[in-house]
SEDREN-125366 format. One record per residue (C-alpha): residue number from 0; x, y, z. Coordinates in Angstrom, 2 decimals. Layout:
N
<node NUM, <X, Y, Z>>
...
//
This chain:
378
<node 0, <8.80, 72.83, -13.36>>
<node 1, <10.07, 70.77, -16.04>>
<node 2, <13.60, 69.58, -16.85>>
<node 3, <15.84, 70.16, -19.74>>
<node 4, <17.42, 67.11, -21.43>>
<node 5, <20.65, 68.27, -23.56>>
<node 6, <21.92, 65.64, -25.93>>
<node 7, <25.64, 65.98, -26.99>>
<node 8, <27.25, 63.96, -29.91>>
<node 9, <30.91, 63.85, -30.49>>
<node 10, <34.16, 62.76, -29.45>>
<node 11, <34.24, 63.79, -25.34>>
<node 12, <37.09, 63.85, -23.14>>
<node 13, <37.58, 63.27, -19.35>>
<node 14, <34.18, 61.03, -19.27>>
<node 15, <33.44, 60.40, -15.32>>
<node 16, <33.06, 56.43, -16.68>>
<node 17, <34.26, 54.91, -19.55>>
<node 18, <32.15, 54.31, -22.68>>
<node 19, <32.26, 51.74, -25.23>>
<node 20, <30.19, 50.52, -28.32>>
<node 21, <26.71, 49.23, -27.04>>
<node 22, <26.89, 50.35, -23.07>>
<node 23, <24.98, 52.55, -21.02>>
<node 24, <26.20, 54.43, -17.98>>
<node 25, <24.36, 56.70, -15.18>>
<node 26, <26.41, 59.15, -13.15>>
<node 27, <25.63, 59.89, -9.38>>
<node 28, <26.92, 63.37, -10.08>>
<node 29, <24.34, 66.44, -9.48>>
<node 30, <22.97, 66.79, -12.02>>
<node 31, <23.03, 63.33, -13.21>>
<node 32, <24.40, 62.72, -16.73>>
<node 33, <23.78, 59.42, -18.86>>
<node 34, <26.38, 58.12, -21.20>>
<node 35, <25.95, 55.85, -24.01>>
<node 36, <28.49, 54.09, -26.18>>
<node 37, <28.29, 54.81, -30.23>>
<node 38, <30.47, 53.68, -33.39>>
<node 39, <31.86, 57.21, -33.43>>
<node 40, <31.96, 58.54, -29.53>>
<node 41, <29.48, 58.84, -27.08>>
<node 42, <25.87, 60.26, -26.37>>
<node 43, <25.57, 62.37, -23.01>>
<node 44, <22.43, 63.26, -21.65>>
<node 45, <22.29, 65.35, -18.55>>
<node 46, <19.39, 65.82, -15.57>>
<node 47, <18.45, 62.43, -16.65>>
<node 48, <16.71, 61.29, -12.96>>
<node 49, <17.06, 57.51, -13.51>>
<node 50, <18.90, 55.57, -10.93>>
<node 51, <22.44, 54.37, -11.12>>
<node 52, <21.72, 50.96, -11.05>>
<node 53, <20.18, 50.52, -14.62>>
<node 54, <22.81, 49.03, -16.91>>
<node 55, <23.19, 47.77, -20.56>>
<node 56, <26.24, 45.81, -21.37>>
<node 57, <28.32, 45.20, -24.18>>
<node 58, <25.98, 42.37, -25.21>>
<node 59, <22.91, 44.22, -25.05>>
<node 60, <21.80, 42.66, -21.68>>
<node 61, <19.70, 45.16, -19.18>>
<node 62, <20.01, 45.04, -15.59>>
<node 63, <17.77, 46.74, -12.89>>
<node 64, <19.54, 46.38, -9.60>>
<node 65, <21.98, 43.56, -10.56>>
<node 66, <25.46, 43.17, -11.60>>
<node 67, <26.86, 41.39, -13.52>>
<node 68, <24.22, 40.72, -15.72>>
<node 69, <23.47, 37.11, -16.87>>
<node 70, <20.21, 37.34, -18.66>>
<node 71, <18.92, 39.70, -21.61>>
<node 72, <16.83, 41.57, -18.74>>
<node 73, <17.54, 40.84, -15.22>>
<node 74, <15.62, 42.69, -12.25>>
<node 75, <16.76, 42.39, -8.60>>
<node 76, <13.43, 43.68, -7.03>>
<node 77, <9.99, 42.83, -7.80>>
<node 78, <7.80, 43.77, -11.44>>
<node 79, <4.20, 45.47, -10.69>>
<node 80, <2.25, 44.60, -13.85>>
<node 81, <-1.50, 45.62, -15.10>>
<node 82, <-4.01, 44.38, -17.13>>
<node 83, <-2.99, 44.03, -20.86>>
<node 84, <-4.35, 46.07, -23.82>>
<node 85, <-3.37, 43.37, -26.34>>
<node 86, <-4.13, 39.82, -27.35>>
<node 87, <-0.78, 38.56, -28.73>>
<node 88, <0.36, 35.20, -27.71>>
<node 89, <3.15, 35.45, -24.57>>
<node 90, <1.60, 38.31, -23.12>>
<node 91, <1.71, 38.33, -19.48>>
<node 92, <-1.24, 40.49, -17.54>>
<node 93, <-2.86, 40.95, -13.99>>
<node 94, <-6.60, 40.77, -14.27>>
<node 95, <-6.95, 42.08, -10.68>>
<node 96, <-7.74, 38.64, -9.36>>
<node 97, <-5.41, 36.51, -11.13>>
<node 98, <-2.05, 36.57, -13.37>>
<node 99, <-2.73, 34.92, -16.61>>
<node 100, <-0.59, 34.17, -19.85>>
<node 101, <-1.52, 34.40, -23.35>>
<node 102, <-1.27, 31.14, -25.00>>
<node 103, <-2.75, 29.68, -28.49>>
<node 104, <-5.32, 32.63, -28.49>>
<node 105, <-6.40, 32.04, -24.99>>
<node 106, <-5.74, 33.60, -21.81>>
<node 107, <-4.39, 30.83, -19.38>>
<node 108, <-4.11, 31.08, -15.41>>
<node 109, <-0.70, 31.25, -14.20>>
<node 110, <-1.50, 31.04, -10.88>>
<node 111, <-3.53, 27.96, -11.17>>
<node 112, <-2.17, 26.45, -14.04>>
<node 113, <1.46, 25.30, -13.86>>
<node 114, <1.84, 23.81, -17.53>>
<node 115, <-0.58, 23.02, -20.08>>
<node 116, <0.45, 21.90, -23.75>>
<node 117, <-1.18, 20.17, -26.62>>
<node 118, <-0.39, 17.52, -28.83>>
<node 119, <-1.67, 15.65, -31.67>>
<node 120, <-0.55, 12.53, -30.67>>
<node 121, <-1.28, 12.26, -26.80>>
<node 122, <-3.82, 15.12, -26.42>>
<node 123, <-3.62, 18.30, -24.19>>
<node 124, <-1.95, 17.99, -20.78>>
<node 125, <-2.40, 20.15, -18.07>>
<node 126, <-0.59, 20.61, -14.56>>
<node 127, <-3.07, 22.78, -12.13>>
<node 128, <-2.83, 23.61, -8.37>>
<node 129, <-6.30, 25.08, -7.10>>
<node 130, <-8.24, 24.09, -3.97>>
<node 131, <-5.09, 22.73, -1.70>>
<node 132, <-4.88, 20.24, -4.81>>
<node 133, <-2.05, 19.63, -7.41>>
<node 134, <-3.48, 18.04, -10.55>>
<node 135, <-1.79, 16.76, -13.45>>
<node 136, <-4.69, 16.16, -16.32>>
<node 137, <-5.04, 14.95, -19.64>>
<node 138, <-7.16, 13.64, -22.42>>
<node 139, <-6.54, 10.15, -21.39>>
<node 140, <-6.51, 10.31, -17.08>>
<node 141, <-5.79, 12.32, -14.13>>
<node 142, <-3.15, 12.04, -11.25>>
<node 143, <-3.74, 14.49, -8.29>>
<node 144, <-2.43, 15.15, -4.62>>
<node 145, <-4.48, 17.07, -2.35>>
<node 146, <-2.80, 18.60, 0.70>>
<node 147, <-5.85, 19.32, 2.51>>
<node 148, <-7.03, 15.47, 2.47>>
<node 149, <-3.48, 14.03, 2.30>>
<node 150, <-4.88, 11.78, -0.72>>
<node 151, <-2.72, 10.58, -3.78>>
<node 152, <-5.08, 9.99, -6.65>>
<node 153, <-4.44, 8.32, -9.94>>
<node 154, <-7.75, 8.08, -12.27>>
<node 155, <-8.65, 6.65, -15.66>>
<node 156, <-11.79, 7.87, -17.03>>
<node 157, <-14.85, 8.97, -15.05>>
<node 158, <-15.13, 8.53, -11.26>>
<node 159, <-16.89, 5.28, -10.95>>
<node 160, <-17.77, 5.29, -7.21>>
<node 161, <-16.90, 7.26, -3.86>>
<node 162, <-13.94, 5.94, -2.06>>
<node 163, <-14.05, 4.49, 1.47>>
<node 164, <-13.13, 7.06, 3.77>>
<node 165, <-10.90, 4.45, 5.56>>
<node 166, <-8.82, 4.03, 2.36>>
<node 167, <-8.84, 7.29, 0.34>>
<node 168, <-5.29, 8.55, 1.13>>
<node 169, <-4.01, 6.63, -2.11>>
<node 170, <-6.23, 4.98, -4.78>>
<node 171, <-6.07, 4.20, -8.40>>
<node 172, <-9.24, 3.98, -10.71>>
<node 173, <-10.16, 2.90, -14.35>>
<node 174, <-12.95, 1.97, -16.16>>
<node 175, <-11.91, -1.51, -16.94>>
<node 176, <-9.03, -2.63, -15.00>>
<node 177, <-6.68, -0.78, -12.28>>
<node 178, <-3.45, -1.95, -10.85>>
<node 179, <-0.11, -1.16, -9.22>>
<node 180, <3.35, -2.39, -10.05>>
<node 181, <6.35, -2.58, -7.87>>
<node 182, <9.40, -3.57, -9.83>>
<node 183, <12.63, -4.34, -8.97>>
<node 184, <15.75, -6.48, -10.26>>
<node 185, <15.66, -10.07, -10.16>>
<node 186, <17.40, -10.42, -6.84>>
<node 187, <15.71, -7.76, -4.89>>
<node 188, <12.54, -7.43, -3.17>>
<node 189, <9.22, -5.41, -3.11>>
<node 190, <7.17, -4.47, -0.13>>
<node 191, <3.93, -3.29, 1.13>>
<node 192, <4.38, -2.71, 4.97>>
<node 193, <2.02, -1.49, 7.66>>
<node 194, <3.63, 0.46, 10.71>>
<node 195, <2.29, 2.18, 13.92>>
<node 196, <4.43, 4.34, 16.26>>
<node 197, <5.68, 1.00, 18.02>>
<node 198, <6.82, -0.93, 14.79>>
<node 199, <7.15, 0.41, 11.23>>
<node 200, <6.66, -3.23, 9.70>>
<node 201, <4.08, -4.86, 12.13>>
<node 202, <2.28, -5.96, 8.98>>
<node 203, <2.78, -6.31, 5.46>>
<node 204, <3.47, -8.21, 2.30>>
<node 205, <7.25, -8.98, 0.92>>
<node 206, <7.94, -10.51, -2.13>>
<node 207, <11.54, -12.10, -2.68>>
<node 208, <12.42, -12.16, -6.21>>
<node 209, <15.55, -14.44, -5.54>>
<node 210, <13.85, -17.06, -3.57>>
<node 211, <10.19, -16.43, -5.68>>
<node 212, <8.52, -16.24, -2.40>>
<node 213, <5.62, -14.16, -0.81>>
<node 214, <5.74, -13.52, 2.59>>
<node 215, <2.61, -12.02, 4.87>>
<node 216, <3.78, -10.10, 8.05>>
<node 217, <1.76, -10.08, 11.21>>
<node 218, <2.42, -9.26, 14.41>>
<node 219, <5.76, -8.18, 13.70>>
<node 220, <6.84, -11.59, 11.92>>
<node 221, <6.25, -13.77, 9.21>>
<node 222, <3.17, -15.25, 9.60>>
<node 223, <2.29, -16.98, 6.39>>
<node 224, <5.07, -17.73, 3.19>>
<node 225, <3.53, -18.87, -0.12>>
<node 226, <5.66, -19.81, -3.31>>
<node 227, <4.88, -21.84, -6.31>>
<node 228, <4.73, -25.27, -4.60>>
<node 229, <2.30, -24.14, -1.79>>
<node 230, <1.63, -22.24, 1.37>>
<node 231, <3.23, -22.11, 4.58>>
<node 232, <1.26, -21.11, 7.55>>
<node 233, <2.87, -20.23, 10.93>>
<node 234, <6.25, -20.40, 9.91>>
<node 235, <8.65, -18.47, 7.73>>
<node 236, <9.92, -21.47, 5.80>>
<node 237, <9.10, -22.68, 2.46>>
<node 238, <6.31, -25.11, 2.22>>
<node 239, <6.89, -28.97, 2.18>>
<node 240, <3.50, -29.65, 0.88>>
<node 241, <0.40, -27.93, -0.87>>
<node 242, <-0.45, -26.48, 2.81>>
<node 243, <2.14, -26.71, 5.94>>
<node 244, <0.38, -25.50, 8.90>>
<node 245, <2.73, -25.38, 12.24>>
<node 246, <1.69, -23.70, 15.35>>
<node 247, <3.60, -23.89, 18.48>>
<node 248, <1.58, -22.24, 20.94>>
<node 249, <-1.79, -23.46, 19.93>>
<node 250, <-2.38, -27.30, 19.64>>
<node 251, <-5.32, -27.05, 16.92>>
<node 252, <-3.83, -25.75, 13.77>>
<node 253, <-7.16, -26.10, 11.66>>
<node 254, <-11.06, -25.46, 12.45>>
<node 255, <-13.63, -26.15, 10.32>>
<node 256, <-17.09, -24.60, 11.49>>
<node 257, <-20.46, -23.39, 10.35>>
<node 258, <-20.39, -20.93, 13.36>>
<node 259, <-19.26, -17.14, 12.60>>
<node 260, <-18.26, -16.59, 16.20>>
<node 261, <-16.36, -18.77, 18.83>>
<node 262, <-14.12, -21.96, 18.98>>
<node 263, <-16.84, -24.65, 17.55>>
<node 264, <-17.02, -27.57, 14.73>>
<node 265, <-14.01, -29.63, 13.86>>
<node 266, <-10.20, -29.77, 14.21>>
<node 267, <-7.11, -30.90, 12.89>>
<node 268, <-4.28, -31.12, 15.17>>
<node 269, <-0.64, -32.65, 15.36>>
<node 270, <0.81, -32.11, 19.05>>
<node 271, <4.14, -34.59, 18.50>>
<node 272, <5.72, -35.96, 15.57>>
<node 273, <4.28, -38.66, 13.48>>
<node 274, <0.76, -37.81, 14.64>>
<node 275, <-2.66, -36.72, 13.18>>
<node 276, <-5.69, -36.08, 15.11>>
<node 277, <-9.35, -35.70, 14.17>>
<node 278, <-11.49, -34.20, 16.97>>
<node 279, <-15.03, -32.90, 16.66>>
<node 280, <-16.78, -30.78, 19.65>>
<node 281, <-13.15, -30.74, 21.41>>
<node 282, <-9.97, -28.93, 20.90>>
<node 283, <-6.58, -29.32, 21.94>>
<node 284, <-5.43, -25.68, 23.17>>
<node 285, <-1.41, -26.60, 24.04>>
<node 286, <-2.20, -28.09, 27.18>>
<node 287, <-5.49, -29.76, 27.50>>
<node 288, <-8.65, -31.10, 25.36>>
<node 289, <-11.33, -28.66, 25.68>>
<node 290, <-14.78, -29.21, 25.47>>
<node 291, <-16.55, -27.47, 22.79>>
<node 292, <-19.73, -29.13, 22.69>>
<node 293, <-21.89, -31.50, 24.96>>
<node 294, <-20.50, -34.60, 23.16>>
<node 295, <-17.24, -35.13, 21.61>>
<node 296, <-15.10, -37.59, 19.24>>
<node 297, <-11.36, -37.68, 18.97>>
<node 298, <-9.53, -40.04, 16.22>>
<node 299, <-5.97, -40.16, 17.26>>
<node 300, <-3.31, -41.81, 14.76>>
<node 301, <0.03, -41.87, 16.88>>
<node 302, <2.64, -44.43, 16.88>>
<node 303, <1.20, -46.96, 14.72>>
<node 304, <-1.75, -47.02, 16.78>>
<node 305, <-5.51, -45.84, 15.99>>
<node 306, <-7.50, -44.75, 18.75>>
<node 307, <-11.01, -43.34, 19.20>>
<node 308, <-11.82, -41.38, 22.21>>
<node 309, <-15.61, -40.34, 22.90>>
<node 310, <-18.16, -39.17, 25.13>>
<node 311, <-21.35, -37.19, 26.08>>
<node 312, <-22.90, -35.15, 28.75>>
<node 313, <-20.13, -32.31, 28.66>>
<node 314, <-20.07, -28.57, 29.60>>
<node 315, <-18.68, -26.46, 26.54>>
<node 316, <-15.37, -24.89, 27.96>>
<node 317, <-14.65, -27.41, 30.46>>
<node 318, <-11.65, -29.29, 30.41>>
<node 319, <-11.99, -33.14, 29.26>>
<node 320, <-9.66, -35.43, 31.46>>
<node 321, <-9.02, -37.93, 31.24>>
<node 322, <-10.20, -38.90, 27.45>>
<node 323, <-12.61, -41.96, 27.16>>
<node 324, <-10.98, -44.36, 24.91>>
<node 325, <-13.42, -46.62, 23.02>>
<node 326, <-12.06, -48.09, 20.39>>
<node 327, <-8.22, -49.23, 19.55>>
<node 328, <-6.35, -50.83, 16.63>>
<node 329, <-2.54, -51.49, 17.20>>
<node 330, <0.47, -51.94, 14.81>>
<node 331, <0.16, -55.56, 15.52>>
<node 332, <-3.54, -55.85, 13.97>>
<node 333, <-4.89, -56.44, 17.35>>
<node 334, <-8.30, -54.80, 17.80>>
<node 335, <-9.16, -53.52, 21.20>>
<node 336, <-12.81, -52.96, 22.75>>
<node 337, <-14.48, -51.71, 26.06>>
<node 338, <-14.12, -55.01, 28.15>>
<node 339, <-18.04, -54.72, 29.19>>
<node 340, <-20.79, -52.68, 28.06>>
<node 341, <-24.53, -52.74, 28.44>>
<node 342, <-25.96, -54.57, 25.64>>
<node 343, <-26.33, -52.02, 22.51>>
<node 344, <-29.89, -51.38, 20.75>>
<node 345, <-30.77, -53.02, 17.52>>
<node 346, <-30.08, -51.32, 14.30>>
<node 347, <-31.19, -52.58, 11.18>>
<node 348, <-28.79, -53.37, 8.49>>
<node 349, <-25.81, -53.54, 10.97>>
<node 350, <-24.15, -56.01, 13.23>>
<node 351, <-22.60, -54.91, 16.59>>
<node 352, <-19.88, -56.68, 18.35>>
<node 353, <-19.61, -55.98, 22.14>>
<node 354, <-18.47, -57.69, 25.74>>
<node 355, <-21.83, -57.85, 27.37>>
<node 356, <-21.25, -56.49, 30.82>>
<node 357, <-23.77, -59.14, 32.07>>
<node 358, <-22.24, -62.12, 31.83>>
<node 359, <-18.41, -60.98, 30.35>>
<node 360, <-18.99, -62.79, 26.79>>
<node 361, <-18.24, -61.39, 23.48>>
<node 362, <-20.96, -61.21, 21.35>>
<node 363, <-22.74, -59.98, 18.03>>
<node 364, <-26.09, -58.68, 17.97>>
<node 365, <-27.86, -58.59, 14.38>>
<node 366, <-29.57, -56.13, 12.79>>
<node 367, <-32.43, -58.52, 13.34>>
<node 368, <-31.99, -58.24, 17.12>>
<node 369, <-30.50, -61.76, 17.31>>
<node 370, <-27.75, -62.37, 19.62>>
<node 371, <-24.56, -64.81, 19.30>>
<node 372, <-21.91, -65.61, 21.85>>
<node 373, <-18.66, -65.45, 20.11>>
<node 374, <-16.72, -66.37, 22.75>>
<node 375, <-17.16, -66.53, 26.63>>
<node 376, <-15.10, -65.28, 29.57>>
<node 377, <-14.53, -68.40, 31.32>>
//
């Protein structure tokens, strides 16, 4: 059965709706009627089975399922589209597997490519989202974010190497130089912090622009502070020399060693103010001297006195107590040696001064082996 559409032209009265120039109205009467406003009146179409929700306003804006109309075409529900017959730029189509738009004489994916453009100065730029990744690409580099791996990537040029899996969440790559800038005002600070479930800044780097200092955090506090004058290790204060080392819990501040593991070698220590200690084969742990070798030697400058300690036959790891003093020079210029030792052996080219335990005399033994008495203990 076919429907009959009747078109009447002329000035009609008692319309169910008002009709002005450019407006299109549908009634809900049975049969339905369509009224189109014209310059000389209206056009009435009856038996038109089009939903009353379609409306064209006086600005020729079309609305389907919405009112009032804000755009030239506004639809309150979805749009079903199929493949396109033409190839005009600006056409949108659905191929059966992908939504595409015609741009620059070519079809571009709308589900993978979010934005694409071309410029004679900077080259092409494209933003794509595929395989759980959001990528901005251009002729000079790429920037992407992967939702599957959580990686944030900035690359310039071809990939140079495989990124270490322990540090692949964020990386910057360039064929020549690569870098990251953190910029603030000249009284602000920039930070790179490491945190965990217990402490959100347990480690990290902080640059203070107001003081021009770089702080290194470890264990939840500042362990090292650097400025243009030097480096301060163990305290969060600016260095007073090229290298300041402070440790309030471990007496031996600096170790020099050719060993890869363990506490062995030479040590620089300061236990009290005005003191400097150089030791080998032993270190101070904050309470005691600990043997690190079978032999040890300690040179201690303290309270205007130079002392030398040493011994042999030690067991590494054991406490050295007491230290064996072998030599001393006091502030008054006096020199102390052990009062009584076994006569030393002969060493060519050297003379040895000692107090001979055999007779208590102060003697000198020359490199030739000859011995002379300097003074007798009488």
